[in-house]
C-alpha positions in Angstrom: 14.9 2.3 36.2 13.2 4.2 39.1 10.7 6.9 38.2 9.4 9.5 40.6 6.6 11.7 39.5 5.5 14.8 41.3 2.7 17.3 40.6 2.6 20.9 41.7 0.3 23.6 40.4 -1.7 21.0 38.5 -3.6 23.7 36.6 -0.3 24.4 34.7 -0.2 20.9 33.4 3.5 20.1 34.1 4.4 16.7 35.6 7.9 16.7 37.2 9.9 13.6 36.5 13.0 12.3 38.4 14.5 9.1 36.9 17.2 7.2 38.7 19.3 4.9 36.5 22.0 2.4 37.4 25.1 3.1 35.2 27.6 0.9 37.0 30.4 0.0 34.6 29.2 2.3 31.9 31.1 5.1 30.4 28.1 6.5 28.5 24.4 5.9 28.2 21.8 6.9 25.6 18.3 7.5 26.7 15.2 7.5 24.5 11.7 9.0 24.7 9.3 6.9 22.6 8.6 8.4 19.2 5.2 6.9 18.8 2.7 4.8 20.7 1.2 1.4 19.8 -2.4 1.7 18.5 -1.6 4.9 16.5 0.9 4.2 13.7 2.3 7.6 13.2 5.1 9.6 14.9 4.0 11.4 18.0 6.8 13.8 18.7 6.2 13.6 22.4 9.6 15.2 23.1 8.1 18.6 22.2 6.4 18.5 25.6 9.6 18.2 27.6 11.3 21.2 29.2 14.2 21.6 31.7 15.9 18.4 30.9 18.8 18.0 33.3 21.3 15.3 34.4 22.9 14.9 37.9 24.9 12.4 39.9 23.6 11.4 43.3 25.5 14.3 44.9 23.4 16.7 42.7 26.4 17.7 40.6 25.4 18.5 37.1 26.6 16.2 34.3 27.1 17.0 30.7 24.8 15.6 28.0 24.0 16.1 24.3 20.9 15.6 22.3 21.4 13.0 19.5 18.0 13.2 17.9 14.7 15.0 18.6 13.9 12.5 21.3 17.2 10.9 22.5 20.0 12.1 24.7 23.5 10.9 25.4 25.2 11.2 28.8 29.0 10.6 28.7 31.9 10.5 31.2 30.0 8.6 33.8 32.7 6.0 34.6 32.8 7.2 38.3 29.1 7.1 38.8 26.9 4.2 40.0 23.7 6.0 39.5 22.6 9.2 37.6 19.4 11.2 37.9 17.5 12.6 35.0 15.0 15.4 35.7 12.5 17.0 33.4 9.1 18.5 33.2 6.4 17.1 30.9 3.6 19.3 29.7 0.4 17.3 29.8 -2.7 19.2 28.6 -4.4 16.9 26.1 -7.2 14.4 26.9 -7.7 11.5 24.5 -7.4 7.8 24.8 -3.7 7.8 24.1 -2.5 11.0 25.7 -1.2 12.2 29.1 -3.1 14.8 31.2 -2.6 16.7 34.4 -5.2 19.0 35.7 -7.1 19.8 38.9 -9.2 16.7 38.5 -6.7 13.9 37.7 -3.3 12.7 36.8 -3.7 10.5 33.7 -0.6 8.8 32.3 0.2 7.0 29.1 3.8 6.2 30.0 4.7 5.7 26.4 4.2 9.5 25.9 6.5 10.7 28.7 8.8 8.0 30.3 12.4 7.9 29.0 14.1 4.6 28.9 17.4 2.9 28.0 16.9 1.3 24.6 20.0 -0.9 25.2 18.4 -2.4 28.3 14.7 -2.7 27.4 14.2 -5.7 29.8 15.2 -3.8 33.0 12.5 -3.7 35.6 10.8 -0.3 36.2 9.5 1.1 39.5 7.2 4.1 39.6 6.5 6.3 42.5 3.5 8.7 42.2 3.5 11.8 44.5 -0.2 12.5 44.4 -2.7 13.7 47.0 -3.6 11.1 49.6 -7.3 11.4 48.6 -6.5 10.2 45.1 -7.3 6.6 44.0 -5.0 5.1 41.4 -6.2 2.5 38.9 -3.8 0.7 36.6 -2.9 -2.8 35.5 0.6 -2.4 37.0 1.5 -4.4 40.1 1.4 -2.5 43.4 4.3 -2.9 45.9 3.9 -2.7 49.7 5.6 0.7 49.7 3.0 2.1 47.4 5.1 2.0 44.2 4.1 0.3 41.0 6.3 -2.1 39.1 6.7 -3.3 35.5 8.9 -6.2 34.5 10.2 -4.3 31.5 9.7 -1.0 29.6 7.4 -2.7 27.2 5.0 -3.5 30.0 5.4 0.0 31.5 4.8 1.7 28.1 1.6 -0.4 27.7 0.1 0.4 31.1 -1.9 3.6 31.4 -2.6 5.0 34.9 -5.4 7.2 36.2 -5.1 8.8 39.6 -8.1 10.9 40.9 -10.5 11.6 43.7 -13.5 10.9 41.5 -12.7 7.7 39.7 -15.5 5.1 40.0 -14.7 1.4 39.9 -16.5 -1.9 40.0 -15.3 -5.4 39.1 -17.0 -8.2 37.1 -15.6 -11.7 37.1 -16.0 -13.5 33.7 -14.4 -16.9 33.0 -12.3 -16.6 36.2 -10.9 -13.2 35.0 -11.4 -10.0 37.0 -12.6 -7.3 34.7 -12.3 -3.9 36.3 -14.5 -1.0 35.1 -13.1 2.4 36.0 -14.9 5.6 35.1 -13.2 9.0 35.3 -15.3 12.1 34.6 -18.9 13.1 35.1 -20.9 9.9 34.6 -23.7 8.0 36.2 -22.9 4.4 35.1 -25.7 2.0 34.6 -23.7 -0.9 36.1 -26.4 -3.6 35.9 -27.2 -2.9 32.3 -23.6 -2.7 31.3 -22.5 -5.8 33.1 -25.2 -7.9 31.4 -24.0 -6.9 28.0 -20.3 -6.9 28.7 -20.4 -10.3 30.2 -22.0 -11.7 27.0 -19.4 -10.4 24.6 -16.4 -10.9 26.9 -17.2 -14.5 27.6 -17.8 -15.1 23.9 -14.5 -13.6 22.9 -12.7 -15.7 25.4 -14.5 -18.8 24.1 -13.5 -18.0 20.5 -9.8 -17.8 21.5 -9.9 -20.6 24.0 -8.3 -18.6 26.9 -7.5 -15.2 28.3 -3.8 -14.4 28.8 -4.3 -12.4 32.1 -6.0 -12.7 35.5 -7.1 -9.1 35.5 -8.1 -6.6 32.8 -9.0 -2.9 33.1 -11.5 -0.9 31.1 -10.4 2.7 31.8 -13.2 5.1 30.7 -12.4 8.8 30.3 -15.8 10.5 30.0 -16.1 14.0 28.7 -18.9 16.6 28.9 -18.4 17.2 25.1 -18.6 15.0 22.1 -15.7 12.5 22.0 -15.0 9.0 20.7 -11.6 7.2 20.9 -10.2 4.0 22.1 -6.6 2.6 22.5 -5.7 -1.0 23.3 -3.2 -2.3 25.8 -2.1 -5.8 26.9 -4.1 -5.8 30.2 -6.2 -2.7 29.8 -7.8 -0.3 27.4 -8.5 3.5 27.6 -11.8 4.6 26.0 -12.8 8.2 25.6 -16.5 8.9 25.2 -18.9 11.8 25.6 -21.0 13.8 26.2 -21.6 12.4 29.6 -25.4 12.5 29.4 -25.5 10.3 26.2 -23.0 7.6 27.2 -25.7 5.2 28.5 -28.3 6.6 26.0 -27.6 7.6 22.4 -24.0 6.5 22.7 -24.5 3.2 24.3 -24.0 1.2 21.1 -20.8 3.1 20.6 -19.7 2.3 24.1 -20.3 -1.4 23.4 -18.7 -1.2 20.0 -15.5 0.4 21.0 -15.2 -1.8 24.1 -15.6 -5.0 22.1 -13.1 -3.7 19.5 -10.5 -2.8 22.1 -10.9 -6.1 24.0 -10.4 -8.1 20.8 -7.0 -6.3 20.5 -5.9 -8.2 23.7 -5.4 -11.1 21.2 -5.1 -9.4 17.8 -2.1 -7.0 17.8 -1.1 -7.5 21.4 -0.7 -11.3 21.5 -0.8 -11.8 17.7 1.4 -9.2 16.0 2.9 -8.4 12.5 6.5 -9.6 12.5 7.6 -6.0 11.7 6.4 -5.0 15.2 7.9 -7.9 17.1 9.2 -6.5 19.2 8.1 -2.8 19.1 10.8 -0.3 18.2 9.7 2.8 19.9 12.5 5.0 18.4 11.2 5.0 14.8 8.4 3.9 12.4 7.4 0.3 12.4 6.3 -0.1 8.9 3.9 -3.0 8.0 1.4 -3.8 5.2 -0.6 -6.0 7.6 -3.0 -3.4 9.0 -5.8 -5.2 7.3 -5.3 -7.9 9.9 -4.3 -5.9 12.9 -7.0 -3.3 12.6 -9.2 -4.6 9.9 -10.0 -8.0 11.4 -10.4 -6.3 14.8 -12.9 -3.8 13.4 -14.9 -6.6 11.8 -14.8 -8.9 14.8 -15.6 -6.1 17.3 -19.1 -5.8 15.9 -19.4 -9.5 14.9 -18.7 -10.6 18.5 -21.5 -8.3 19.7 -23.9 -9.9 17.1 -22.9 -13.5 17.7 -23.0 -13.1 21.5 -26.5 -11.7 21.4 -25.7 -8.2 22.4 -26.5 -6.7 19.0 -29.6 -7.7 17.1 -29.3 -8.5 13.4 -30.6 -5.0 12.6 -28.0 -3.4 14.8 -25.3 -5.5 13.2 -26.5 -4.6 9.7 -26.3 -1.0 10.6 -22.6 -1.3 11.4 -22.0 -3.2 8.2 -23.8 -0.5 6.2 -21.5 2.2 7.8 -18.5 0.2 6.5 -20.1 -0.1 3.0 -20.7 3.6 2.8 -17.2 4.5 4.0 -15.8 2.1 1.4 -17.9 3.2 -1.6 -17.8 6.9 -0.7 -14.0 6.9 -1.0 -12.5 7.2 -4.4 -9.1 6.2 -2.9 -10.2 2.6 -3.3 -9.6 3.0 -7.0 -6.0 4.3 -6.5 -4.3 2.7 -3.5 -4.5 -0.8 -2.0 -5.2 -1.4 1.7 -1.7 -3.0 2.0 -0.1 0.2 0.7 -2.3 2.4 2.8 -1.3 0.3 5.9 2.4 1.1 5.1 1.5 4.7 4.8 -0.3 5.2 8.0 3.0 6.6 9.2 2.7 9.2 6.5 -0.9 10.3 6.4 -3.0 7.6 7.9 -5.0 9.7 10.4 -5.8 12.7 8.4 -7.9 13.2 5.2 -4.8 13.7 3.1 -4.8 14.2 -0.6 -8.2 13.6 -2.2 -8.8 10.1 -3.4 -5.3 9.0 -2.5 -5.7 6.2 0.0 -8.1 3.9 1.9 -8.7 3.0 5.6 -7.1 -0.1 7.0 -10.1 -0.2 9.4 -12.8 -0.1 6.7 -11.2 -2.0 3.9 -9.6 -4.5 6.3 -13.0 -5.1 8.0 -14.8 -5.7 4.7 -12.0 -8.1 3.6 -12.3 -9.9 6.9 -16.0 -10.2 6.3 -15.4 -11.6 2.8 -12.8 -14.1 4.1 -15.1 -15.2 7.0 -18.0 -15.9 4.6 -15.8 -17.9 2.3 -14.5 -20.1 5.1 -18.1 -20.7 6.4 -19.3 -21.6 3.0 -16.4 -23.9 2.2 -16.7 -25.8 5.5 -20.5 -25.9 5.8 -20.3 -23.5 8.8 -18.0 -25.8 10.7 -15.2 -23.3 10.6 -14.9 -19.5 10.4 -12.4 -16.7 10.8 -12.6 -17.3 14.5 -10.6 -20.6 13.9 -8.0 -18.7 11.9 -7.4 -16.2 14.6 -7.4 -18.9 17.3 -4.8 -20.8 15.3 -2.5 -17.7 15.3 -2.9 -17.3 19.1 -0.2 -18.9 21.3 -2.7 -19.6 24.1 -0.6 -17.9 26.7 1.1 -14.6 27.5 3.7 -15.0 24.7 3.5 -12.9 21.7 3.3 -14.7 18.3 4.1 -13.0 15.1 2.9 -13.5 11.5 3.5 -12.3 8.0 1.4 -12.2 4.9 2.3 -15.8 3.9 1.5 -17.2 7.3 -1.9 -15.5 7.5 -2.8 -16.6 3.9 -1.6 -20.2 4.6 -3.8 -20.5 7.8 -6.8 -19.1 5.9 -6.4 -21.7 3.3 -5.6 -24.6 5.7 -8.7 -23.8 7.8 -11.0 -23.4 4.8 -9.5 -25.9 2.3 -9.9 -23.3 -0.5 -7.7 -20.7 -2.1 -7.5 -17.0 -1.1 -5.1 -16.1 -3.8 -7.7 -13.8 -5.5 -8.5 -12.0 -2.3 -4.8 -11.2 -1.7 -4.1 -10.3 -5.3 -7.3 -8.3 -6.1 -8.5 -6.8 -2.8 -5.5 -6.6 -0.4 -2.7 -5.8 -2.8 -4.8 -4.6 -5.7 -7.6 -2.2 -6.5 -10.3 -4.5 -7.8 -14.0 -3.7 -7.3 -15.2 -5.2 -4.0 -18.8 -5.5 -5.2 -18.8 -9.0 -6.6 -16.9 -10.3 -3.5 -19.3 -8.5 -1.1 -22.4 -9.7 -3.0 -21.1 -13.3 -2.9 -20.2 -13.0 0.8 -23.7 -11.7 1.6 -25.3 -14.5 -0.5 -23.2 -17.2 1.3 -24.6 -15.9 4.6 -28.2 -15.7 3.3 -28.2 -11.9 3.1 -28.2 -9.4 0.3 -26.9 -5.8 -0.2 -28.5 -3.1 -2.3 -27.7 0.4 -3.4 -30.6 2.8 -2.6 -31.3 6.4 -3.3 -29.4 8.8 -1.1 -31.1 10.4 1.9 -29.4 13.8 1.2 -30.0 15.7 -2.0 -26.4 16.8 -2.2 -25.3 13.1 -2.4 -27.1 12.8 -5.7 -24.6 15.3 -7.1 -21.6 13.4 -5.6 -21.2 16.2 -3.0 -20.9 16.2 0.8 -21.1 19.4 2.9 -21.0 20.4 6.5 -22.9 23.3 7.8 -21.2 26.2 9.6 -22.4 29.8 10.3 -25.3 29.2 7.9 -23.1 28.3 4.9 -22.1 24.8 3.7 -18.5 23.8 3.4 -17.6 21.2 0.8 -16.1 18.1 2.6 -16.5 15.5 -0.2 -16.5 15.5 -4.0 -16.9 12.2 -5.8 -14.8 11.8 -9.0 -17.1 12.0 -12.0 -20.1 13.2 -10.1 -22.1 16.3 -11.0 -20.3 18.5 -8.4 -16.9 17.4 -9.8 -18.0 18.1 -13.4 -19.3 21.5 -12.3 -15.9 22.5 -11.0 -16.6 22.3 -7.2 -13.6 21.3 -5.1 -12.9 20.5 -1.5 -13.1 23.4 1.0 -15.3 25.5 -1.2 -17.9 27.4 0.9 -21.3 27.6 -0.6 -23.2 30.8 0.1 -26.4 30.6 -2.0 -28.5 28.6 -4.3 -30.3 30.4 -7.2 -29.7 33.7 -5.3 -31.1 32.5 -2.0 -28.8 32.9 0.9 -28.1 29.7 2.8 -29.0 29.4 6.5 -28.0 25.8 7.2 -30.6 24.8 4.5 -28.5 23.8 1.5 -30.2 20.4 1.2 -33.7 22.0 1.2 -32.8 24.4 -1.6 -31.2 21.6 -3.7 -34.3 19.5 -3.3 -36.6 22.4 -4.1 -34.8 23.2 -7.3 -34.1 19.6 -8.3 -35.9 19.9 -11.6 -34.6 23.4 -12.4 -31.3 24.9 -13.4 -29.2 25.4 -10.2 -26.7 28.2 -9.9 -24.7 28.3 -6.7 -22.5 31.1 -5.3 -19.4 29.9 -3.5 -16.3 31.2 -1.9 -12.8 29.9 -2.8 -9.5 31.4 -1.6 -11.3 34.6 -0.6 -13.0 35.1 -3.9 -16.7 34.6 -4.7 -17.7 32.5 -7.7 -20.8 31.4 -9.5 -21.2 27.9 -10.9 -24.0 26.1 -12.7 -24.5 22.7 -11.1 -24.6 19.8 -13.6 -27.4 17.3 -13.5 -26.6 14.1 -11.4 -24.6 11.4 -13.1 -24.3 7.7 -12.1 -21.5 8.7 -9.7 -23.4 9.5 -6.6 -23.0 8.9 -2.8 -25.4 6.0 -2.6 -27.0 4.8 0.6 -27.0 1.0 1.2 -29.3 -1.6 2.8 -28.8 -5.2 3.8 -31.6 -7.7 4.0 
């Protein structure tokens, strides 16, 4: 497959593709555009961005084709052709860590969004030519040929190799454990290279030590920095794209987030890229790849991303506890934990895994999986007198080279038990595939590590009523209602907009009025479906949005 990309009128966001395909000895061929991208387990519908799809022979004679599905095309009657050309324009106007963007400042490609391929020949090599201004610098993990083209051994490698081409990209390299780590920043940013390299070297070298080796000679941290608030990361075999902003806070208020997401995405080099659920081995880009193992793929990674920062000395104990507390709050503040297991929620990421969805329906594979990983890690350490840990489990699953190893539930459970010498049957039955209360497991895990967790009084007055709001235009919109809490018993529901408390109009001060009238009868006026209503707020019950502390 030979891909040629051209950009004209970049402000219009259209990338022109010309794809040359060898069809010798074929009478027909089916071409596919990926339906989803690894790292986000939901259908992406990328084909909606394609216009002017055309097929030619090398003499520029049009060939007939038909669309088979929303993102696949069949070209027939090509017996006389050695090569065919596919041409189309791809609309690229979204910037996130997994998107494709063309504007006046850069060409940013996630090939899995926009490159068609032959699903019957996934191992064919791919050559990519970029027609970009001569002043642009291109950064990518793909190999560079002498003629200026880039090459991937197969479509899997191409799909997993983002590209940034720009005049303004900043790049420096840090060698750690004989691996070249390339740090590439696109966007308005003044990197604090020395500070960053000190911290990154600590957790990078520690992660490599925990796995015993790194599968590549080079790795790229591709940072997309925005002037507005943003936070997103996507893992790849030999690189990661991390979106963060605003620019002025990246090395200030957001520095811990920069470290956290970078550690998380680096850990994915092993966990999900080199160690993968068997349902995703290999990836099938044409449809959903269902798996119940998100509690390992994302849960263990979420836990280890922060744990690595703590154990390597980048995070203090207080900083690490702060991250654990965030997980505890997200767990206990979600009534979905009483209704749907993390395994079932993993399967359903393809259905509603990245939106709020129906109230109290599901849980997060990131949050629940991380807490389960914490529980497993503590149990292993206790059983082995700290001679073994979850690090040993993950290292055992790693093939120690560039080969991808797969696993299923039984294999993961077996390795946990072999490393620790104790049973994990209860964890799988009660926490992973059940809806048991995490509290006794978490308290025991904390105790085994010499720590303790406690519920404490909420910071926000609304949380005492099992209520969460966000302020907008002075009013407060309901974004969370805890089952059995005072707000729930009062008849408040999601998306209600609260206008006043005891007759006093809100001006982004709902919490202040709740606190002021805490000992009095509270009547609130709210808007629902275009109608105004008055409700009396019940007194707080035991079902409140607690805060948590770890000591």
